[in-house]
N, C-alpha and C positions, 0 to 999 in steps of 0.2 A: 838530743843528749839534752842539747839548749841552746840560747838567743843569746848572744852576745851584741851588744852596740858598737861604736868605733871609740869610744872610753878605753877599752881593754886593747893592750898593746902584746900580741907574742912575743917570748912562750909562754903561755900559760897551763899551770899543772894542776888538773883535775883529777882525783883521786879518786872519787865517788863516782860510780855509773861510767864503768868504762870495761864491763865485760863484754856487752853483746853486740859490738860491731855489725852493724849491717850492710850487706853488697848493695842494695834496693836503691836506686835514685830516689824512691820515693819517700816523700815526708811522712812523718810517723803517723800521722795521723790518717793520711790513705793508707798509710801500711797495714793499722789496724782496723779498718774500712774492710779493707779485702780479705783477714780474717777473721771478724769477727760480725761483719754485715751494718754495723753498725757505728758512731762514733760518739754518743750520747751517752750521759754521766753513769750511768744504769748499766753494770756490768752484764753482758749477755750468760743465760744459763748454759751449764755446758749440755754437751751431748747427753742423752738417760745413758750410764754407766753400766748400768744394772740391765740392760739389755740382753736379751741371748746375742752370741755368736757363732757362725758356721764359718770353719777352716778349711779351706780347699786342698785335698786330699790325692793320692794318685799319682806322686812325684816320683822320680828316680834319684839316688847322689847324683851330684853333678861329681864327684872322684871317682876312681876307679879302689880307693884305698878305704880303710873305715875312716867317717869322720870324728876324727878329734878335736877337741875344741881348743885355740889360745883366746876369745872372745865370746862372750855369751849374748843373746840379744836384749836389751834392755840397760846392758852396761852402764853404768854412770861416766860418762867420759867429759870433759872440756867444756862447757856449754850446752853438751845435746847428751841426749841418749844413743847409747850404741844401736844403730839400724838393721844389723844384721848377724849371721853368725860369721867370726872368722875361723876358719878349716885347718887345721897345720897341713902343710904337705909335706913334712917328714925333713925339714931344714934343705929344701929343694926346689927348684925353679922346673920349668919346664913341663909338667905333670899335665897331662891329657886333660879336658874339661867338656864335660858333655851337656846336651840341652838335658833339664831336667823334664821336660814337657812338648809336647807339638806347640808349634805356634808360629812366630816370624820375628825376623829382629827389628827394634824399631826403633833402635839408638846407638850409634858406637861411639865411645868418648875418649879421646887420647890429650892428656894431660900430664903436668910431669907434678902435679900438686894432687891433693886430694884423692878419689877412686885410680888416679894414674890413666890406664886402659882399662875400658868399662864397658860391657856387653851389656844390652839391654834386648829382653826378647819376651812378647807378650805372646801368652796364652789365650786360646778360647774360653777358658771361663772365668775372664775377668780379671786377672793375677797377672803379674809382670816378675821375671825371674831377671835378677842382676847378678853378673859377674864383673869383679871389679880385683886390679894391681894385678891382672893379666900382665904376659908377655907378649904373646903373640895373638893374631886372628888367623885363623885356619879357613883357606879354600874362600869360595866365594865370599865369603865375608871379607877376608884381607884383601881380597883382588879391591871390592866397592870401597874400603876404606881407604885405597891406595889412590885410588881414580879420584874420589875426592878430597884427599889433600893435595894433589895437583891442582886439579883445578881452582881449588883456593889456595894455593901458594904457603899453606902454611901446614907444618907439621900437628901444631895442635888444633884439635875440635873436635866440636861435637854435633854430631851428625845424626840428625832423624831422618827416620826413612819409615815410606807410606807401604802398607800390608802388601804382601804378592812380589815384594821384589826379593824379597833374602827368608823364604821357609824354611821353617826347620822340625826336623822330628825327633821327637825322642830318645834320648842317647846318642845321636848325631854329635861328631866328635869336633867342637866352633872354636877352641882357643888351649892354649896352653901357660900356665901358670907361672905368675912369677911375684916378680916387689916393687913392682914400678909406684906413682905416686907418693902420697905421703904414708910408708908402708914404711919400719921398723925392720923389718923380716921376711923371708919368703912366705905366703900364705894366700888362701883364697877366700876376700869377702864375701860374702854370698846373701842376698836378700830376696823375699818374696812381699813383691808390691801391689795392693789395690791397683789397678790400672789407671781407674777411674780418677781416682781422690788421692793416692800416690802414698796412700797410708803404709807406712811397712809392717807390717805381721811377724809374730814369732816363729820362726821356721819350726821351731820344737813342738809346735804346735798344730804342721802342715804334714806330719809323717816322716818326719827328717829323723831319726830315732840314733840316739847317743849313749852307750851304757854308764848308767848315774845310778849308784846304791850309796852317794854318801850326802848327807844332810849336811844343812850350810851351819857355818861357821858365825857365831854372836861373841862381837870383841867389846863392843860398848853400849851401854844405855845411856839417856840422858832425861832431865827434866826442865824445861820453860819453865819459868812466871812471867805472865803479862802485865804491864804497866796500862795498856788500853785495849780494847777488846780486842787488834791486829796486831799491835806494838807489843815486841816481847823483848827479855834480858837475854846474855849469854846464857847457857845452860849450867848447870850443873852434868858434867861428864863421869861414868861411872865405869871404870874397866870390868870386864866379866871375867868371869871363873868357869869352867866346864864342871860339869854336877855328874856327870856319867847319864848315859841314856839318853844323849842330844837335849838334854837341859844344863841352863846356863844361869847364872847369879852374880849380881855385882860382889866382887872383891871387899869392897868394905861393909857391906851388909845390907839387906835388900829391903829396910824401912827408911825414906828419906823424907824428911819432912820440910814445911815451905811456909812463907805466911804472906803467900794471897792465895786468892780461892780458886784465880782461874789458872790454868797448867797446861801445857801442853808436851809430850814426848818424843825420842827422837831415840836410832839406832845407827848403827855401823855394823854390817853382815855380809859375808862373801859367799859364795857355793864352790864347791868342786865338782868334775866330774869324774868317774872311775879311774884310779890309773895314772893319774893326772895329777902334777903338782901344782902349776898357774892358781890362783885366785880368780875368780869368776864374781858377777853379778847374783842375784837373786833374782827369780822370778816373781814370786811375792810377800808378801806379811798382812797378819790382819794383830789388830790390839783390844784386847777386851778392858774394860773398868768391871769389877764386880761381876765378870762372866758375860756380860751384856757386850755384843760387837759395836764397836763404836768408829773402825777404820779399817779400811781394805784399800792394797792397794799391789796391783799387779800389772806388769810389764806384757799384754797379749798383744797390742799392738800400738806405736809411736806415729800420731800423726808428724809428719815437717812442720805443719805448723805451730807445734807443740812444744818442738822437743827442745827448744830455749828455758823453757820452765820446767826443766830439771833446776837453774839453779835459784826458783822458789822452792822446788821441793826439797833440795839438800840445805844445810846450815853453807851457806853463803860464805860468811866471815871465815867460818873456820876453815875452809876450802882457798882460800884466798890466801891462812895464815899457814899454809901447808899442814895443816893435820887432817888433813883427806876427808875422805866425804861422809859425812853425817847426813842420814834421812834423816828428816823431819815426817812424824806421823800426825803431821795436824796440816792445814793446810788454810796457806795465805788468801784471804779473798779473792785478789786479783790473779788468783793461778787458773790458770786454763788447761791443766791439763785432764783428759779422760780416764786417766789410770789409775783414778778413786774411785773403791763403790761402797757400800752399806756404812756411807758416812752419818752417824752422830755429830750436829753443833760442831763442824768441823773440824771433829775429831778431837776437839779442845773438854778437857774435862774441868766441872765447876765439883771445890770442894770446899763452898760454904756447909754442907752438914757437918763438920769436923769430923765425921767419921774417916777412918781410913779406909781408902780405897784399892784392891788389890789389883792389880796389874796383870796381866802376862800378854806375851809376846808369842806369836808365831810366825815362824818363815820358813817359808817351803820353797821348793824347788818343780819344776813340770813335771819329774817324775813321782812326784808325791813324797819325796824323802823331807821332814819337817823337824824344826830345834825348836826350843821352847824356852822364854824366860820370862820371871819375875821379879816386880819388884812392888814395895806397897806406898803410896802416897801419903799424906795425910798433911793437914794444917789444923791444928787445935785451936781452939777459941777462934777460929775464924769468922768476920763479916762477911757480909754479901761481900762481892768484888763491886768496887768502883774505881773508875777510871783514875789515872792521874800522871799525866804527860812528866811530871817533874819540872826541871828548870834544864838550865844549860842548850838551849836551842833558840834558834833566832825563829822560825816559822814551821807549821805543821802541815806539811804537805799530803793531801789525800789522794789516796788509790785511785779513788771514783770518779777523780774529777781532771781538766787543766787546771796548774800548777804555774805560778808567775811570782819570780823573787828579784828584788832589785833595791838597789841600794847607790851611789853616788858613783859606784866605782865598777860596778857590772847588772845587766840584765840578763837573767835564766828565765827559759819557757819550759816548761814540764809538757807536752801533752797526754792527752785523756789515754790510758794504758800503758804508762810507761811505766809503773810501777806495781808491785807484786801488794805494798800493802804501804798504809801511811809511813812516811817520812817523817822524823824530830831533826830537820834541818838546821846547819850552821855555817857562816861563810866566814873566812878568814884571810886574811893578805901577807905577806913579808917577803920582806928585801933576797937581794943575793945573800948566799951563807957564806962564809969564806970559805977560799978557793973555787968560787964560780965565777970564773970569768966570762960565761955566754949568756947571763940573764940579762935583759936590757929593760925589763921593769918588772916591776912587781910580781908576785907570785901568787895565783888564787886555790884557796884551796876549798874545795866543798865537800858536804859530809854529814852524815847522820847520826844520832845520839838514839840510845847507849851502842849501838855497833859503828864502826865507822868502815863498814863496806857494804854496798846496795846492789842487790840485785836488779837490772831492768828487763822489762817483755823484750820491748823493742825501742829503738832509737835512732835517728839521723840529727847528725849536728848541723846547723844553719845560722847563719850570720844577719844579724838587722842593722842595718845602720842608720 
């Protein structure tokens, strides 16, 4: 996150840049190099999102009961997209789990956190199935784990297993379901991954069937105005009402007038499956400007190296302010997420023509159920957009380069790749407030304008003496 010299005495309060702590010991620049392959000031292009994809088929269900979901693939979670399906186990533990295809056990993990007890099976088609939050491992798998724990004299383990040691047949009883790790209720977390890249694929595209005749629900629409090419203001947010026929419209009226020519859009939407009451994440959405497709988002797969880009995909400040997940329908320039397709001008709309722009949202699920919402955005007598950072900040930090800030109290370094977009940066200090008896130095606050929350791709704290 930053580099501080010995002039700064702890404790120091940083209310900016705290959402994406990395567990890796590498420096940020090294981490970025591993993911992007370079540390130049030119952000590399995304993988081609419009390239055709083939999803593996031929799997059986991991459980003997019908698949019902408490969590869908790609759901918006804290700092990440959900990488699998959360399959309900009827509020019970110890249901029999079966291998979805032939293969071999490649990894067994036991932890009180995260996935808890987890099993990984590599399949000859180049994919891996993952079973998490399980209670116990069956037969030779359980025996192998016990021997590994005795050897290490540790209960917690993460054992990589070579091919041929634990072969598995499709349908084989491999484990019992549970509620281990960071699980709030009994269920099976299930994934399909590309074995080589470890990209998590949407299992609903891999032949796993869930009854679904329910269209997504649209709760809110949003309009953002821009200060600069990539710095935007807090949005106007409009609650939606259902019109019937899976159509929605803002409660306050469908015409939005703005005073700047550069705008972006946002949406809050959810999905449900047939017969279920819990809300799930959407699979995809499209945005049209005067019937021209300008933005598509689909969660058909999530590379783990990209999952923290969720904090750029959403309105991060609103999430931190406990206003839920509002998804932006435009792309920050430093956002590396590869779930975007058919995008024109980063999804940003130019209103300089002064005309009314008819906006249509289409939100859909894997089964093809679709809901729509419409609004009209206009900037009457609007001049061509001129960037204007305004005032009230001390330094403009660029997303596309390494940045430094220093004064007589603090030195900060933000390596290349830390930001998704440019930052209007401010720094201030204060003494101990009334009643604060454990503060031994001035407290430093770093934040951005106009928002006071900033999402990061990745960072590492470091001290410079």
